[in-house]
C-alpha positions in Angstrom: -4.0 11.4 -0.8 -4.0 7.5 -0.9 -6.7 5.2 -1.3 -7.0 2.2 1.0 -8.7 -0.6 2.4 -7.7 -0.9 5.7 -4.6 -0.5 8.2 -4.1 -3.6 10.7 -1.9 -3.5 13.7 0.7 -5.8 15.1 0.9 -8.5 12.6 3.1 -11.3 13.7 3.1 -13.9 10.7 3.3 -12.0 7.5 6.7 -10.4 7.5 10.2 -10.8 9.4 8.9 -8.4 11.8 6.1 -7.1 13.3 4.3 -4.8 11.3 0.8 -2.7 10.1 -0.5 -4.4 6.9 -2.0 -1.7 5.0 -4.2 -3.0 2.0 -4.9 -1.1 -1.3 -8.0 -1.2 -3.5 -8.1 -3.7 -6.1 -6.9 -6.8 -7.0 -7.4 -8.7 -10.4 -5.5 -11.8 -9.9 -8.9 -13.9 -8.6 -7.0 -16.3 -7.0 -9.3 -19.3 -6.0 -10.2 -19.3 -2.4 -8.3 -16.0 -2.1 -7.6 -15.3 1.8 -8.3 -11.5 0.9 -11.7 -11.8 -0.9 -13.5 -10.0 1.6 -11.2 -6.8 1.6 -12.1 -6.6 -2.3 -16.1 -5.4 -1.5 -15.0 -3.1 1.8 -15.1 0.5 1.0 -12.0 2.4 0.9 -10.9 5.9 2.4 -8.4 8.6 1.6 -5.6 9.4 3.7 -2.3 11.6 3.4 0.8 9.4 3.0 2.8 10.8 6.4 -0.8 10.1 8.3 -0.6 6.4 7.3 3.0 6.1 8.1 2.1 8.1 11.3 -0.4 5.7 12.3 1.9 2.9 11.9 4.7 4.4 13.9 2.0 5.3 16.9 1.5 1.6 17.5 4.7 1.0 19.5 5.1 -2.4 18.7 5.2 -1.9 14.8 8.6 -2.5 13.5 7.3 -1.7 10.2 4.6 -2.2 7.5 3.5 -4.8 4.9 1.8 -3.5 1.8 -0.4 -6.3 0.9 -3.9 -7.0 1.4 -5.1 -6.4 -2.3 -2.4 -5.7 -4.9 -0.5 -2.6 -4.5 0.9 -2.6 -8.3 -2.0 -1.3 -9.1 -1.8 2.0 -7.3 2.8 1.8 -8.1 2.6 5.9 -7.6 1.1 5.7 -4.0 3.3 3.0 -3.1 6.2 4.8 -3.8 5.4 7.7 -2.1 4.3 5.4 1.2 7.6 3.4 0.9 9.8 6.2 0.8 7.9 8.0 3.8 8.3 4.4 5.7 11.8 4.5 5.4 12.6 8.2 6.3 11.0 7.0 9.3 13.2 4.0 9.6 10.6 1.4 9.3 11.2 -2.0 7.6 9.2 -2.5 4.6 7.7 -5.5 3.0 5.5 -5.7 -0.3 3.3 -8.2 -1.4 2.4 -9.0 -5.0 0.8 -11.7 -6.7 2.8 -11.4 -9.8 5.3 -14.2 -10.6 7.7 -11.6 -11.7 8.8 -9.1 -9.0 11.4 -6.9 -11.9 8.8 -4.1 -11.9 9.0 -3.9 -8.1 12.8 -4.5 -8.0 13.9 -2.2 -10.3 11.4 0.8 -8.5 12.8 0.1 -4.9 15.8 -1.4 -5.5 17.5 1.4 -3.8 16.1 0.5 -0.3 18.6 -1.8 0.9 16.5 -4.3 3.1 13.2 -4.1 1.7 11.3 -7.5 1.4 9.3 -8.7 -1.7 6.7 -11.2 -1.4 5.6 -12.2 -5.1 3.7 -15.1 -6.5 0.2 -16.2 -7.2 -1.8 -18.0 -4.1 -2.4 -21.6 -5.0 -4.9 -23.2 -3.0 -3.8 -27.0 -1.5 -0.2 -26.0 -2.7 2.4 -27.0 -0.4 4.0 -24.4 1.6 7.5 -23.1 2.2 9.1 -21.1 5.1 11.6 -18.2 3.8 12.9 -15.0 6.1 10.7 -17.0 9.0 7.3 -16.5 6.4 5.2 -19.1 6.3 4.5 -18.7 2.3 0.5 -19.8 1.8 1.7 -21.5 -1.8 4.8 -23.6 -2.7 5.4 -21.2 -5.9 5.6 -18.2 -3.5 9.2 -16.7 -2.6 10.5 -13.7 -0.8 13.4 -11.5 -1.9 15.5 -9.2 0.2 16.9 -5.9 -1.7 20.8 -5.2 -1.2 22.7 -7.2 1.2 24.8 -10.0 0.3 23.6 -12.0 -3.0 22.8 -15.2 -1.2 20.4 -13.3 0.9 18.5 -12.6 -2.5 18.4 -16.4 -3.3 16.5 -17.9 -0.3 
């Protein structure tokens, strides 16, 4: 069973596709004025991996899933199982991490062509950028797309 804080459906602005955002249970980056601070105090629930992905699929607007809200690198085995299940079900995937180095996630998920990784901590009052049609909250944040052409991964 996997511990999650929440599942929010029909997210239009955090990925280059309509998605359900699934939040993990912990984050220790302590970003100043974190937009997800309220999630840190919420209780969490346990669900089976296939039930989580089925809930995403059962909403006809969801094209994929965003693993964000809180830091999924603290639950890497759970994240791996969820990503595997999402790809088996032909869902698009984006992973958010506050880490400034996505290397660990690239190694773990490099076999999944088309998976997006957004990385970098939120820095308050920083300019924003747009990558893959997604407005990033801080200038230092980046998105990479695994697989495909090298130029796609340099954006």
